[in-house]
C-alpha positions in Angstrom: -11.4 148.1 131.8 -11.8 147.8 135.4 -15.4 146.7 135.3 -14.5 144.0 132.7 -12.0 142.6 135.1 -14.4 142.7 138.0 -16.8 140.5 135.6 -14.3 138.2 135.0 -13.3 137.5 138.6 -17.1 137.4 139.7 -17.5 134.7 137.1 -14.5 132.8 138.9 -16.1 133.3 142.2 -19.2 131.6 140.8 -17.3 128.9 139.5 -15.7 128.1 142.7 -18.9 127.5 144.6 -20.2 125.0 141.9 -17.4 123.4 140.3 -16.5 119.8 141.4 -13.5 117.7 140.5 -10.6 115.4 141.8 -7.8 117.8 141.9 -6.2 118.0 145.7 -3.9 120.3 147.6 -0.9 118.6 148.9 2.2 119.3 151.0 5.7 119.2 149.8 5.1 120.3 146.1 6.5 123.6 144.6 4.7 125.6 142.3 5.1 128.8 139.9 2.2 131.3 140.0 1.7 134.9 138.6 -0.9 137.4 137.9 -1.3 140.5 136.0 -3.6 143.4 135.6 -4.4 146.4 133.5 -6.5 149.6 133.9 -7.2 152.3 131.9 -8.8 155.9 132.6 -9.5 158.8 130.5 -11.7 161.9 131.3 -12.7 165.0 129.3 -13.4 168.5 130.4 -15.2 170.8 127.7 -16.0 174.8 127.5 -18.8 174.9 125.1 -17.6 172.6 122.1 -14.1 172.8 123.0 -12.2 170.1 125.0 -9.9 171.9 127.5 -8.5 169.0 129.2 -8.5 165.3 128.1 -6.1 163.6 130.9 -5.5 159.8 130.7 -4.0 157.3 133.0 -2.7 153.7 132.2 -1.8 151.1 134.9 -0.1 147.8 134.2 1.6 145.3 136.4 2.8 141.5 136.5 3.8 139.4 139.4 5.5 136.2 138.9 6.1 134.0 141.7 7.5 130.6 143.0 6.3 128.9 146.1 6.3 125.6 148.1 3.5 123.8 149.9 4.1 123.1 153.6 0.9 121.2 153.8 -2.5 121.0 152.1 -3.3 124.4 153.5 -0.1 126.6 153.9 2.5 127.8 151.3 5.6 129.8 151.2 6.0 132.5 148.6 8.5 134.4 146.8 7.8 137.1 144.3 9.4 139.5 141.9 7.0 141.9 140.5 6.8 144.9 138.0 4.1 147.7 137.6 3.9 151.0 135.9 1.5 153.9 135.8 1.5 156.5 133.0 -0.3 159.7 133.2 -0.8 162.1 130.4 -2.2 165.3 131.5 -3.4 166.8 128.2 -4.4 170.4 128.4 -5.3 172.9 125.6 -2.9 175.8 125.4 -0.2 174.2 127.2 2.6 171.5 126.7 1.4 167.9 127.7 2.8 166.5 130.8 3.5 162.8 130.7 4.6 161.2 133.8 5.8 157.6 134.3 6.2 155.8 137.4 7.9 152.2 137.0 8.3 150.1 140.0 10.0 146.7 140.9 9.1 144.7 143.7 10.7 142.0 145.6 8.7 140.1 148.5 8.5 137.0 150.5 5.3 135.8 152.3 2.7 133.1 152.9 -0.4 131.9 151.3 -3.2 130.1 153.3 -5.7 127.9 151.1 -9.4 127.5 152.3 -10.7 124.8 149.7 -14.3 124.2 149.4 -13.9 121.0 147.8 -11.2 119.3 145.7 -11.5 121.9 143.0 -12.3 125.2 144.5 -11.9 127.6 147.3 -10.4 130.8 148.7 -6.9 132.0 149.4 -5.1 134.7 151.5 -1.7 136.2 150.6 0.4 137.9 153.2 3.6 139.5 151.8 6.4 141.7 152.9 9.0 143.3 150.6 10.7 146.2 149.0 9.9 148.9 146.3 12.6 150.1 144.0 11.6 152.5 141.2 11.7 156.0 139.7 9.5 158.8 138.4 10.0 160.4 135.1 8.0 163.6 134.0 8.5 165.1 130.5 6.7 168.4 129.7 7.7 170.0 126.2 11.4 169.5 125.9 12.0 169.5 129.6 12.4 165.9 131.2 13.0 165.3 135.0 13.5 162.2 136.9 14.2 160.8 140.4 14.7 157.5 142.1 12.2 156.0 144.8 12.5 153.0 147.4 10.6 151.8 150.2 8.8 148.9 152.1 5.3 147.7 151.5 3.1 144.7 153.3 -0.1 143.5 152.1 -2.8 141.1 152.9 -5.0 140.1 149.9 -7.8 137.5 149.6 -8.5 135.6 146.5 -10.5 132.8 144.9 -9.1 129.8 143.4 -10.3 127.0 141.1 -8.4 124.2 139.5 -9.0 124.0 135.8 -6.7 120.7 135.5 -5.4 118.6 138.2 -2.1 120.7 138.1 -3.2 124.1 136.8 -5.1 126.6 139.0 -6.8 129.8 137.9 -6.9 132.5 140.6 -8.6 136.2 141.0 -8.1 138.9 143.4 -10.0 142.4 144.0 -8.3 144.8 146.4 -6.9 144.1 149.7 -5.3 145.6 152.7 -1.9 147.4 151.9 0.6 149.5 153.6 3.3 151.5 151.8 6.4 153.6 153.0 7.9 155.1 150.0 10.9 157.6 149.8 11.5 159.8 146.5 14.6 161.3 145.8 14.3 164.4 143.6 17.9 165.5 144.5 20.9 164.7 146.6 19.7 167.1 149.4 15.9 166.4 149.3 14.0 163.3 150.2 10.1 163.0 150.5 8.6 160.1 152.5 5.1 159.2 152.0 3.3 156.6 154.3 0.2 155.1 152.4 -2.6 152.8 153.8 -5.3 151.4 151.9 -8.2 149.1 152.4 -9.3 148.6 149.0 -12.2 146.5 148.1 -14.5 149.2 146.6 -15.3 148.8 142.8 -12.3 151.3 141.8 -9.9 148.7 143.2 -7.7 147.1 140.4 -8.4 143.5 139.9 -5.8 140.9 138.9 -6.0 137.4 137.3 -3.4 134.8 137.6 -2.5 131.2 137.1 -0.7 128.6 139.4 1.0 125.4 138.1 1.9 122.7 140.7 4.8 120.3 140.1 
């Protein structure tokens, strides 16, 4: 699934360097935008002809945003996002352990466009926001859950191409990210995790989005 997403974004990159038209970036315009991703992984461990472990992982997310063009290069952004990771740790001879980690994000930021021509170019997003989520684990008849919250910051490049005078297609793969998230498994226990990632490698999850200018 990740490889297919990467091929789509690579096709968009090729389009940006060859497509010409007459759409223009202008200041004092509002726009709505959004992107989404999906990633699925499954592996299997065998002993002879018997599968002893068959874990899987599913990631989904969507990030609707609204913005305002300050001029033909800079824009302000406000974003509300949702993501979820579901892991199913299937093992022979034991109860499956299924872990779901849903998260909501609220962020504000800026976007800088670098257009090659009137139709196509690059952009860079810079965002700062909050994370509000939970983790739920089910193993057999036992279910445990706890809340999580934190802050994150990211800088992510992307490619952009107008497909009409007002509708833009965008694609992103990876970026520079920092998370500081606190898990609260009980009233007396807190675990804080600081996470830094520069993800441009093939394993990075890509996303495809659309932007409409009013």
